[in-house]
MARGU-584617 format. One record per residue (C-alpha): residue number from 1; x, y, z. Coordinates in nm, 2 decimals, always signed. Example, Ala and Ser with C-alpha at 12.3 -4.5 7.8 and 13.67 -1.06 7.14 Angstrom:
2
<site><num>1</num><c1>+1.23</c1><c2>-0.45</c2><c3>+0.78</c3></site>
<site><num>2</num><c1>+1.37</c1><c2>-0.11</c2><c3>+0.71</c3></site>
This chain:
144
<site><num>1</num><c1>+9.98</c1><c2>-10.20</c2><c3>-7.37</c3></site>
<site><num>2</num><c1>+9.70</c1><c2>-9.97</c2><c3>-7.49</c3></site>
<site><num>3</num><c1>+9.54</c1><c2>-9.75</c2><c3>-7.23</c3></site>
<site><num>4</num><c1>+9.20</c1><c2>-9.60</c2><c3>-7.31</c3></site>
<site><num>5</num><c1>+9.19</c1><c2>-9.23</c2><c3>-7.27</c3></site>
<site><num>6</num><c1>+8.90</c1><c2>-9.09</c2><c3>-7.07</c3></site>
<site><num>7</num><c1>+8.76</c1><c2>-8.92</c2><c3>-7.37</c3></site>
<site><num>8</num><c1>+8.76</c1><c2>-9.25</c2><c3>-7.56</c3></site>
<site><num>9</num><c1>+8.59</c1><c2>-9.45</c2><c3>-7.29</c3></site>
<site><num>10</num><c1>+8.25</c1><c2>-9.59</c2><c3>-7.34</c3></site>
<site><num>11</num><c1>+7.96</c1><c2>-9.51</c2><c3>-7.11</c3></site>
<site><num>12</num><c1>+7.99</c1><c2>-9.86</c2><c3>-6.95</c3></site>
<site><num>13</num><c1>+8.36</c1><c2>-9.81</c2><c3>-6.89</c3></site>
<site><num>14</num><c1>+8.30</c1><c2>-9.48</c2><c3>-6.72</c3></site>
<site><num>15</num><c1>+8.02</c1><c2>-9.62</c2><c3>-6.50</c3></site>
<site><num>16</num><c1>+8.25</c1><c2>-9.91</c2><c3>-6.41</c3></site>
<site><num>17</num><c1>+8.54</c1><c2>-9.68</c2><c3>-6.33</c3></site>
<site><num>18</num><c1>+8.32</c1><c2>-9.45</c2><c3>-6.12</c3></site>
<site><num>19</num><c1>+8.16</c1><c2>-9.74</c2><c3>-5.94</c3></site>
<site><num>20</num><c1>+8.50</c1><c2>-9.89</c2><c3>-5.85</c3></site>
<site><num>21</num><c1>+8.62</c1><c2>-9.55</c2><c3>-5.73</c3></site>
<site><num>22</num><c1>+8.31</c1><c2>-9.49</c2><c3>-5.52</c3></site>
<site><num>23</num><c1>+8.33</c1><c2>-9.84</c2><c3>-5.37</c3></site>
<site><num>24</num><c1>+8.69</c1><c2>-9.78</c2><c3>-5.26</c3></site>
<site><num>25</num><c1>+8.60</c1><c2>-9.44</c2><c3>-5.12</c3></site>
<site><num>26</num><c1>+8.30</c1><c2>-9.59</c2><c3>-4.93</c3></site>
<site><num>27</num><c1>+8.54</c1><c2>-9.83</c2><c3>-4.75</c3></site>
<site><num>28</num><c1>+8.83</c1><c2>-9.60</c2><c3>-4.70</c3></site>
<site><num>29</num><c1>+8.66</c1><c2>-9.27</c2><c3>-4.62</c3></site>
<site><num>30</num><c1>+8.29</c1><c2>-9.34</c2><c3>-4.54</c3></site>
<site><num>31</num><c1>+8.21</c1><c2>-8.99</c2><c3>-4.42</c3></site>
<site><num>32</num><c1>+8.35</c1><c2>-8.83</c2><c3>-4.74</c3></site>
<site><num>33</num><c1>+8.16</c1><c2>-9.09</c2><c3>-4.94</c3></site>
<site><num>34</num><c1>+7.83</c1><c2>-9.01</c2><c3>-4.77</c3></site>
<site><num>35</num><c1>+7.89</c1><c2>-8.64</c2><c3>-4.82</c3></site>
<site><num>36</num><c1>+7.97</c1><c2>-8.69</c2><c3>-5.19</c3></site>
<site><num>37</num><c1>+7.68</c1><c2>-8.92</c2><c3>-5.25</c3></site>
<site><num>38</num><c1>+7.44</c1><c2>-8.67</c2><c3>-5.09</c3></site>
<site><num>39</num><c1>+7.57</c1><c2>-8.38</c2><c3>-5.30</c3></site>
<site><num>40</num><c1>+7.55</c1><c2>-8.58</c2><c3>-5.62</c3></site>
<site><num>41</num><c1>+7.20</c1><c2>-8.70</c2><c3>-5.54</c3></site>
<site><num>42</num><c1>+7.08</c1><c2>-8.35</c2><c3>-5.47</c3></site>
<site><num>43</num><c1>+7.25</c1><c2>-8.21</c2><c3>-5.78</c3></site>
<site><num>44</num><c1>+7.07</c1><c2>-8.47</c2><c3>-5.99</c3></site>
<site><num>45</num><c1>+6.73</c1><c2>-8.50</c2><c3>-5.81</c3></site>
<site><num>46</num><c1>+6.71</c1><c2>-8.18</c2><c3>-5.61</c3></site>
<site><num>47</num><c1>+6.57</c1><c2>-8.19</c2><c3>-5.25</c3></site>
<site><num>48</num><c1>+6.31</c1><c2>-8.46</c2><c3>-5.32</c3></site>
<site><num>49</num><c1>+6.29</c1><c2>-8.84</c2><c3>-5.27</c3></site>
<site><num>50</num><c1>+6.32</c1><c2>-9.09</c2><c3>-5.54</c3></site>
<site><num>51</num><c1>+6.21</c1><c2>-9.45</c2><c3>-5.51</c3></site>
<site><num>52</num><c1>+6.57</c1><c2>-9.55</c2><c3>-5.42</c3></site>
<site><num>53</num><c1>+6.61</c1><c2>-9.28</c2><c3>-5.15</c3></site>
<site><num>54</num><c1>+6.25</c1><c2>-9.34</c2><c3>-5.02</c3></site>
<site><num>55</num><c1>+6.31</c1><c2>-9.72</c2><c3>-4.98</c3></site>
<site><num>56</num><c1>+6.64</c1><c2>-9.64</c2><c3>-4.80</c3></site>
<site><num>57</num><c1>+6.46</c1><c2>-9.40</c2><c3>-4.57</c3></site>
<site><num>58</num><c1>+6.15</c1><c2>-9.60</c2><c3>-4.47</c3></site>
<site><num>59</num><c1>+6.33</c1><c2>-9.93</c2><c3>-4.44</c3></site>
<site><num>60</num><c1>+6.49</c1><c2>-9.80</c2><c3>-4.12</c3></site>
<site><num>61</num><c1>+6.18</c1><c2>-9.66</c2><c3>-3.96</c3></site>
<site><num>62</num><c1>+6.13</c1><c2>-9.80</c2><c3>-3.61</c3></site>
<site><num>63</num><c1>+5.76</c1><c2>-9.75</c2><c3>-3.55</c3></site>
<site><num>64</num><c1>+5.60</c1><c2>-9.68</c2><c3>-3.21</c3></site>
<site><num>65</num><c1>+5.37</c1><c2>-9.98</c2><c3>-3.27</c3></site>
<site><num>66</num><c1>+5.67</c1><c2>-10.21</c2><c3>-3.26</c3></site>
<site><num>67</num><c1>+5.70</c1><c2>-10.27</c2><c3>-3.63</c3></site>
<site><num>68</num><c1>+5.98</c1><c2>-10.17</c2><c3>-3.86</c3></site>
<site><num>69</num><c1>+5.95</c1><c2>-10.01</c2><c3>-4.20</c3></site>
<site><num>70</num><c1>+5.67</c1><c2>-9.83</c2><c3>-4.39</c3></site>
<site><num>71</num><c1>+5.32</c1><c2>-9.87</c2><c3>-4.26</c3></site>
<site><num>72</num><c1>+5.16</c1><c2>-9.78</c2><c3>-4.60</c3></site>
<site><num>73</num><c1>+5.29</c1><c2>-9.84</c2><c3>-4.95</c3></site>
<site><num>74</num><c1>+5.36</c1><c2>-9.55</c2><c3>-5.19</c3></site>
<site><num>75</num><c1>+5.08</c1><c2>-9.68</c2><c3>-5.41</c3></site>
<site><num>76</num><c1>+4.83</c1><c2>-9.68</c2><c3>-5.13</c3></site>
<site><num>77</num><c1>+4.93</c1><c2>-9.33</c2><c3>-5.01</c3></site>
<site><num>78</num><c1>+4.92</c1><c2>-9.19</c2><c3>-5.37</c3></site>
<site><num>79</num><c1>+4.58</c1><c2>-9.34</c2><c3>-5.43</c3></site>
<site><num>80</num><c1>+4.45</c1><c2>-9.20</c2><c3>-5.10</c3></site>
<site><num>81</num><c1>+4.60</c1><c2>-8.86</c2><c3>-5.17</c3></site>
<site><num>82</num><c1>+4.47</c1><c2>-8.83</c2><c3>-5.53</c3></site>
<site><num>83</num><c1>+4.12</c1><c2>-8.93</c2><c3>-5.40</c3></site>
<site><num>84</num><c1>+4.15</c1><c2>-8.64</c2><c3>-5.15</c3></site>
<site><num>85</num><c1>+4.27</c1><c2>-8.37</c2><c3>-5.39</c3></site>
<site><num>86</num><c1>+4.65</c1><c2>-8.38</c2><c3>-5.35</c3></site>
<site><num>87</num><c1>+4.82</c1><c2>-8.13</c2><c3>-5.59</c3></site>
<site><num>88</num><c1>+5.18</c1><c2>-8.24</c2><c3>-5.55</c3></site>
<site><num>89</num><c1>+5.29</c1><c2>-7.88</c2><c3>-5.63</c3></site>
<site><num>90</num><c1>+5.62</c1><c2>-7.86</c2><c3>-5.43</c3></site>
<site><num>91</num><c1>+5.66</c1><c2>-8.23</c2><c3>-5.35</c3></site>
<site><num>92</num><c1>+5.63</c1><c2>-8.57</c2><c3>-5.52</c3></site>
<site><num>93</num><c1>+5.46</c1><c2>-8.89</c2><c3>-5.43</c3></site>
<site><num>94</num><c1>+5.78</c1><c2>-9.03</c2><c3>-5.26</c3></site>
<site><num>95</num><c1>+5.81</c1><c2>-8.71</c2><c3>-5.04</c3></site>
<site><num>96</num><c1>+5.45</c1><c2>-8.75</c2><c3>-4.93</c3></site>
<site><num>97</num><c1>+5.48</c1><c2>-9.12</c2><c3>-4.87</c3></site>
<site><num>98</num><c1>+5.80</c1><c2>-9.07</c2><c3>-4.66</c3></site>
<site><num>99</num><c1>+5.63</c1><c2>-8.80</c2><c3>-4.45</c3></site>
<site><num>100</num><c1>+5.31</c1><c2>-9.00</c2><c3>-4.40</c3></site>
<site><num>101</num><c1>+5.51</c1><c2>-9.31</c2><c3>-4.29</c3></site>
<site><num>102</num><c1>+5.74</c1><c2>-9.09</c2><c3>-4.07</c3></site>
<site><num>103</num><c1>+5.44</c1><c2>-8.93</c2><c3>-3.90</c3></site>
<site><num>104</num><c1>+5.29</c1><c2>-9.28</c2><c3>-3.84</c3></site>
<site><num>105</num><c1>+5.62</c1><c2>-9.40</c2><c3>-3.71</c3></site>
<site><num>106</num><c1>+5.67</c1><c2>-9.11</c2><c3>-3.47</c3></site>
<site><num>107</num><c1>+5.31</c1><c2>-9.04</c2><c3>-3.36</c3></site>
<site><num>108</num><c1>+5.13</c1><c2>-9.38</c2><c3>-3.36</c3></site>
<site><num>109</num><c1>+4.90</c1><c2>-9.39</c2><c3>-3.06</c3></site>
<site><num>110</num><c1>+4.90</c1><c2>-9.02</c2><c3>-3.02</c3></site>
<site><num>111</num><c1>+4.73</c1><c2>-8.91</c2><c3>-3.34</c3></site>
<site><num>112</num><c1>+4.48</c1><c2>-9.20</c2><c3>-3.34</c3></site>
<site><num>113</num><c1>+4.42</c1><c2>-9.47</c2><c3>-3.59</c3></site>
<site><num>114</num><c1>+4.26</c1><c2>-9.27</c2><c3>-3.87</c3></site>
<site><num>115</num><c1>+4.44</c1><c2>-9.27</c2><c3>-4.20</c3></site>
<site><num>116</num><c1>+4.29</c1><c2>-8.92</c2><c3>-4.26</c3></site>
<site><num>117</num><c1>+4.46</c1><c2>-8.79</c2><c3>-3.94</c3></site>
<site><num>118</num><c1>+4.80</c1><c2>-8.90</c2><c3>-4.06</c3></site>
<site><num>119</num><c1>+4.74</c1><c2>-8.77</c2><c3>-4.41</c3></site>
<site><num>120</num><c1>+4.63</c1><c2>-8.43</c2><c3>-4.28</c3></site>
<site><num>121</num><c1>+4.93</c1><c2>-8.41</c2><c3>-4.05</c3></site>
<site><num>122</num><c1>+5.16</c1><c2>-8.52</c2><c3>-4.33</c3></site>
<site><num>123</num><c1>+5.02</c1><c2>-8.24</c2><c3>-4.55</c3></site>
<site><num>124</num><c1>+5.06</c1><c2>-7.98</c2><c3>-4.28</c3></site>
<site><num>125</num><c1>+5.42</c1><c2>-8.08</c2><c3>-4.25</c3></site>
<site><num>126</num><c1>+5.51</c1><c2>-8.10</c2><c3>-4.62</c3></site>
<site><num>127</num><c1>+5.31</c1><c2>-7.79</c2><c3>-4.72</c3></site>
<site><num>128</num><c1>+5.46</c1><c2>-7.57</c2><c3>-4.45</c3></site>
<site><num>129</num><c1>+5.48</c1><c2>-7.23</c2><c3>-4.61</c3></site>
<site><num>130</num><c1>+5.77</c1><c2>-7.13</c2><c3>-4.38</c3></site>
<site><num>131</num><c1>+5.99</c1><c2>-7.42</c2><c3>-4.49</c3></site>
<site><num>132</num><c1>+6.21</c1><c2>-7.43</c2><c3>-4.80</c3></site>
<site><num>133</num><c1>+6.12</c1><c2>-7.65</c2><c3>-5.09</c3></site>
<site><num>134</num><c1>+6.21</c1><c2>-8.02</c2><c3>-5.03</c3></site>
<site><num>135</num><c1>+6.12</c1><c2>-8.01</c2><c3>-4.66</c3></site>
<site><num>136</num><c1>+6.07</c1><c2>-8.39</c2><c3>-4.65</c3></site>
<site><num>137</num><c1>+6.42</c1><c2>-8.48</c2><c3>-4.77</c3></site>
<site><num>138</num><c1>+6.58</c1><c2>-8.19</c2><c3>-4.57</c3></site>
<site><num>139</num><c1>+6.42</c1><c2>-8.33</c2><c3>-4.26</c3></site>
<site><num>140</num><c1>+6.53</c1><c2>-8.68</c2><c3>-4.33</c3></site>
<site><num>141</num><c1>+6.89</c1><c2>-8.56</c2><c3>-4.38</c3></site>
<site><num>142</num><c1>+6.89</c1><c2>-8.36</c2><c3>-4.06</c3></site>
<site><num>143</num><c1>+6.77</c1><c2>-8.67</c2><c3>-3.86</c3></site>
<site><num>144</num><c1>+7.03</c1><c2>-8.90</c2><c3>-4.01</c3></site>
């Protein structure tokens, strides 16, 4: 029987092996799996949302208006932000979309109904000069 050495494995064989190992770890040691997934994610993407992480984060939002999930799409928020001069210097479109939907989820009925109010509050949160880079993802991690 011929066993493929790790150095001889194809990219697909390595992905398959790692996927199998992570699946087993997810079921046998879920806390360790979550910790490893988080560290790998941040090593690859830094402290910023990607589409995958954003979708995971906003799907679980329980909004004060009784709905679940994001109130606005990333496309709608990005369009609104670009029309209002967003610079995206220390954050990306998914960071801003998460924060804007999180603010809506947590403060609906308190802030009012104006998209502009939620946008300004989201910018104040995400552009906080006292906070480290990646505040949106750091906040999400701290809450979950």
